[in-house]
N, C-alpha and C positions, 0 to 999 in steps of 0.2 A: 435601634436595640443594642446592645452592649454586644462586644465579643463573649462573653463570658454565657450569655443568654441564650444567640445564636448556635454555640457550642453545645451547649447542655440540648436543646433541640435537635440537632444532630443525632447524638449520642441516643437520644432517645426514640430516633427512627423517624422523625416528620421529616418532608419534605421540604429541600430549603429552596425559596422563592429569588430572584434574581435578585432585589436590594440586599440582601443575608450574605448571599452569596459574593454578591460585588464588596462585601465587608470585610468578609472574609478574605478574602484573595489579596483584596487591597491590604487590610491591614493586622489579619490574626499573624502571632507569631510561627515561624515555619516551626519547629517542634510541634506548636501545638496542632497545624493541620496538616503533620505529617503523623500523629496520635490518633486523629479525627477519623480517616482516612485510613491507617490500619486497620483502625478496629470496622468497619462497614468493611473489608476486605477481609478481615477473620471469621467475622460474624455471615458471612458469603460462603469461605470456600474454607472452613474449620479443620480441613484432615491435613492440612501444613503440608500440600502439596504446591507446586510452581511446574508450566508446563512449559513446553518447547515442543517446535514442529520442526522438523528438518525438510527444507524444498529449496529452490531456487527462483531466485528475481530474474528471469531472463527479459532483455528489454529487446526486443523483434526489432525494431528498427531506431534511428535517432533522428529521422527525417521528420520534422514537424512542421505548419502553418501557422501552427498557435504562437508563438514566441513568447513566452511568457517571460516577462524579465528579469524570474528569482530561479529561469534555470540557466545553470551552463553546460547541459545536456545537448540541448536540441541540435542540428543542424536547418538551414532553410533547403527547402527544394534546389536541387542541383550543388549542392556545395561538394567537392571532392571527399571531403571527412564524412557527406553522408552513406549510412548501410541500410540492408537488409539481410534478415539472416533468412537461411537457405532453411528446406524443409532438415535437409539433413543436415545439417548443423544444428540444429534443434533437438535432434534425435537421437545429437552424440551428449549432448547436454543432460537429455533425458537420463540416457546410459550413466555419465558420470553421477546424475544423483540419484537414481537406485542404487548405484554398488553403494555409496554410506550408506545406504536405509531413507533414503525420502523417499515422498508418495505424494508430492505435489508438485504442480510444476507454477510458479507467479509470474503468470506473462501478460508485462505491459507495454508498452510505445508510445510516438509519438504519432502525431496526427497526420499523417503520410496520405496525401491525393490521390498517390498513386499503388494504391492496396486497398480494393472495393470491398464489399461484404464478401465478393463468393470467393477470395483470398483468406480469411479469415475460418470461414465455414470447412471448406476442404482441408485446408491446417490441421484444426480440431479434430477432421473427420477426421485425418492420414494418423493422427497422435492415438485417439482413441483406438483404431482398428490394430497399432502397431502397441499398443501398452491401456489394455483395457482396465486397468485396474487405477491406474493413473488420475490423480484429481487433479483438474483444468480451472485452477482460480485466475481468472483473465479478464481484462481489459476495466479498465475504471469507468464511473461515469463521465466523464469528457470523452472517454473514446465511444461509449456506447451513443450518446450525440452526435461525434462525428461520422460515427456510421451511419446514423438516421437519415444525415444529410446527405452524405454521400450516394445514400440508396436511397432516399426521397420516400423512405419507410418510417411509419410509426417507433416508436420506441420503445415499446410491448410487439410490435413483431419482429424487433429487430431482435431483440431480448430471446423469443420464443424460436427462432429459427437458431440462434447462438445455442439454446438449451437441446435442441435436436441434434445439433451438429455434436454435442460433448461441454460446454460447457457445465461447469457444477458450481460454482460460485462466483462472487464479485468483489474484488479487492476497495479499498476505500480511496485510491489515490485522487487527486484533484481533488480533494474537497479546499485546500490551502484556509481560509477562514469563511465560513458560510456568511459573507455580509458581500453586498453588493458592492458598495464607496470600497472594498477593500478591494475588490478581484477586478475594478476598474484599473484604480493605481497599480493594480501589480501584472494588468495586460490578458487576462484570462478573465475576463467577463464575457468576452465573445468563443470562449473555448466554453464554458458552460456558467447560465449564471448561477446563483445559489438555489433556486428553485429548480432549473431544470436538475441539478447535481441529486435535489432530495428526490426530484421527481423519477430519474430513472432510478435510486433504489427502491423507491417506493415501488414502482413496476417488476423489480426485479423480486422485491419479498412476495406481491401479490401472484409472481410464476410459482412460486416455491422455493425461492434461490435463497441463502442466508447469506450476508454480506458483512466485512470489515466496517468499521467510520475512523475515521483518520483528521486530524489538525495538525497544520503547518503553521509556527504562532512565531511571531517575532519580526517580522518584516516592516509592516508599516500600519497593523491593525494598534487599536485601542484596548486595556485588559477591559473594558466592557464592549466590546466585540468578540475576541474571546469568547466570553460567556455566553455572549449571543448565539456564537458557535454553540457551545454546548448544548443552549436550552434549546435551540432547532430540531438539534439531534435526540432530544429527550424527547422532544412531541412526535417527532415521527417514529420512533423504538415504541412510544406508547399507543399507536396506531398500528404498527407493523409484528411489532416485537422480532425483527426482522435480523437485528444485529446480533453478531457473536460478540466483536469485541469493540473498545475503542485504543486508539495508537493517535499518542502526539509528539513528535518530533521541532526541534527549532530550524527555523530558516537558518541555511547555511549558505553566506554571502559570499565568499571567495569565488572570484571566475566568472561572477555573473554581472549582468547591464548592471542592476540593480544596487550592487552593492552594498554598505552597512556593515553592520558588527551583530558576532552571532550572541544569543543570550547565554548568561550564565547558567551555569549548573544549578546553584539556586532557584533561580527562575523556572527551572524546566520541573522540580522536584515542587515548590507552587503548585504550577500549571498541571500535575499528575495527581497532586493530592484534590485539589479542586472541581478534576474531574471525576474522582473518584466519590465526593460527595457530591456533584451537582448528579448525575447521569446515575442516579440507583436503579435506572431498569436495565444495565449493564453489568452481565453477568459478568466480565473479564475486561482488563487493561492490561496494554501489553507496555514492556519497559521498552524503550527504544535505545538500546545499547549503539546501536548502530550510528547514533549521531554522538551522543553521550560519552561512551568509551562502558568497557567492562564495569569497572569497579561505579559508576553512576549508576550504568545496569542495573546491578546489584542492590545501591541503596534504595532505588525503585523500591525494591520489596518491601520495603517499610514505608512506604509512600503511597499506598494503593495498587499497585501494580501484582498482578498473579501472575504472571506468564512471561518468560522472557523472549517471546518472539521467536522469529529463528536462525536456523543454522542454515545463514543464505547462500555459502558457497559461491555465489556472485552476485555484484553489485554494480550499478553503472550510474548512476543518476547520481544519488547524494556523492560519493565521490568524486565526482566531475568536479562539484563544489567545493572540495578541499576535506572531504571526511573519509577517511579511509582505516577505521576501525574494523579489525576483523577477529570473531570468535566462531570455533570448530564446537563441534560436540560437548568434544572433552573440558576445553574451556567454561563453557558455557554451566555445563552440568559438578564446575568444581567453584563457580560462585552462585550458585544454586546452593549448594551442600554449604560452602562455607557462610552461608548466609542462615543457615538453620531447617533448610527447606529440604522434600523429599522433589526428585528431578524428575518427571513422568512425560514424556514422550505423546504429544496427542493430536488430530485430527483439526481442519479448519474448523468442523463442525465442535471441538473441542472433547471429542472423547478420545480416553484416555487408551492407547496401543502399545502401552508396555515402557519396560525399561530402557536405558541408555542404550544405543546401541553396541557402540565399542567397546561395553564389558560382556557381550554377549561372541563378539568376535574381533578379527584386526581389522583397524580401518585407519585408512592414510591419515597422520595429521594433515589438516592445513592453518597455514599461516600466512594467506592473503587471499582475497578475494578473488575470484576468475572473472574474468573483463569477456565482452560480449563477443569482440574478435580478436578471432589470431594472426600474427604477424604471416600476409602471404595470402589467405582468404579474400575472393572477391566480393566486395565491398556491395555490388548486386547482383543477386541469384541467376540465373540463366534462365529461371524456370518461371520469372517473372513476365516472360515474354508470351504467357498466357493469360493475361490479363493486360485488357485494355489502358495504358495511361491517360490520367487527367494531365497532366501537367504539360508543359512545354520542353523539358529536359526527360521529361519520359518519353515523350513523342517519338521525340531526335533520337534517343537512344532504341527505340522499337522500329526506327526506319534503318537502323543500323544493323540490324540484326538478317541473319543468312533467311535465304526462301526457306520458307515454311515453320516459321514463328509467328505465324498469323493469331491472333487470340483464338482462343479454345471458349470463353467463358465470355456470353455476352454483356454489353457495357452495363454498370450498375444505374 
């Protein structure tokens, strides 16, 4: 089928199949792809609004046993550079987030064998007791799989316990490419297979949670495998309608074991536009300015995106791999308005909550993303003595604890 025929079908609202999507993704001129995606975006969001959220991406630990070869952030168990944030450090970060108008904490971290499920339950309960209105957007599907294995509980029961403790929604991290051939090459297959990632999301949706979906492209996958990823997401969305948004970003190779070359901005725009065409049951697509920069993020609004993502305040994972873009609310709003749209703050569920905060009151400008740990802060908080260690390094540390540091929680 010709590109013109496929494009006519897209314009008329026909659902695209895999072969036609492949033809568009590989062969269609960039301008045509962008026009098709933008037309779909305007049809779905004709009001001329571009949304964003103020939150903070907090990585509570960098200790991880998964050892994905594309990740520059993780540290192995026992590393002197490994850390776990204390509850008080997390409270401080939440206070700073609330001060600039944030309403949500995005909480993700490594697969740390010395943080049992009870640690997460205690943390969530403590956060909700202190900040009852704060939304916890936390724990990607591989983290849930990790906790299921540690606790020897089914995924659904882990999710139920987390929800009872205060979990509000689940981010789409850890998807990478939902094709097991790729996941094996990236050394993330044992972290979570494609079916396991999708299975966590299915269970979350059945439990009444909304989630996001992501794709990290540009590492070792083929263009067809990127499309397979999108079609698997579309299939699950047909079943559950639980995804609120899709976010694609390019693999960041600097400082990683895998290495490689970062995909171009043109490839990002092609991928974003194709996602808008394929994912016809997703209401929202986010612009990935965190990996692409502000101007490409702005250009994304003409290639299918209707959301500028997050005023992140803090980010550690992508920065560890070399990307260090930062935009505070003022900068995000400027990019939205310069592109001809109206900026509105939203929740994770894409409910509009208001106009820019900085136009209602003074908010300090931020020209750099915050970090997980500040100089002089302990790498491992003393409160971890309340939880039994699993790794040799943790058991050795527990033996050095003074009397009275015995675990208060049963082993998982």
